[in-house]
N, C-alpha and C positions, 0 to 999 in steps of 0.2 A: 838568281838561283844557281846553286853549286851542286854538282853531282861528284861524289867522293866516296871512296872506301876508307879513307883516313879518318879514325875516331877522333883524333886531335883537331883536325879541321872541323868536323861535324860538331864538336863541343864548343866551338867559338861562335855558332849562329844561334839566333833566338828560336828557330823552329827547325826541327829535323823530322823528316818523314823516311821511314825504312820500308824497303820493299823486299819481300820474301816470296818465293815461288810466283813471281810475276804479278803480285798484289800488294797494295799498301798494307802493311801489317801493324807498324807502331808509329806514333807521333811523339815527339818529345818537345815540350814547351819549356823555355828557360826565361826567367826574369831576374833582374837584380833587386836586392833588398839591402837597405842600409840599416844597421844596427842603431837604434836610438841612443844607446848608452855609449858605445865606442866609435860610432861614426864609420865603422868598417863596412864596405860593400861586399856582399857575397851573392853568388849566382845560385838560384834555387831552380832545380829541373823536376819536372813531373812527366812521367811516361804514361801514354794512353794507348789502349788497343783500338784498332780501327774496327768498326762494325760495317759490314757491307749491307747492300739492299735486301738481301735475303736473311739477314740477322746473324750472319757467321762472323766470327772473329778469330784472329790468329793470336794466340798467347805468346809472349816472348819465350823462346827456346831455353834461356837459362832458368826461367821460372818453372817450366815443365820438368826439366831435368832436375832441379832442386828437389821437387816433389815426386819424382819418378812417375810422372803422368804419361800414359801411353794409351793409345787406341781409344779410350773412352774415358770420361769423367762423370762424376755425380754433380747434379745441380740442385740447388735449393733456393727457392724464391723467398727472400726475407722482405720486410716492410720497405726497406731503403736500398737494397742491393741484391745481387745475385751470387750466392756462394758457389764456387767451383772448386771441387775437392777430387782428389784421386779416387778412382774406382776401387772400393774395398770389398765388392761382393765376392762371394765364393761360388764358383760354378761347379 
C-alpha cells in the first residue's frame, strides 16, 4: 500500500482509492490491454464512485463543477442505471 498526494505516483498502480472529507470517495481501476493489430500495450483506467452503507455516494468534484451541480440534483431511475442531473427546477 502506498499513500500519496502525487498524481504521477498514483497513476502507476493498478488500484487507487481517493479519500475526501474523511471518507472513501472514488476508486480507479487500471488494466493493461494489448492492441491485437499493433501489439502496443495501453493502460485503460475506469473511475468508480464509492457507495456507503446508507446508499450515499460522493461524485467527483470535477464532474459536479463541469455541470454546475450544487446543493441538490435530480434523480431518475432508468431500467439499467440511475441518471443524476443538475437541478433545473425553478423555485
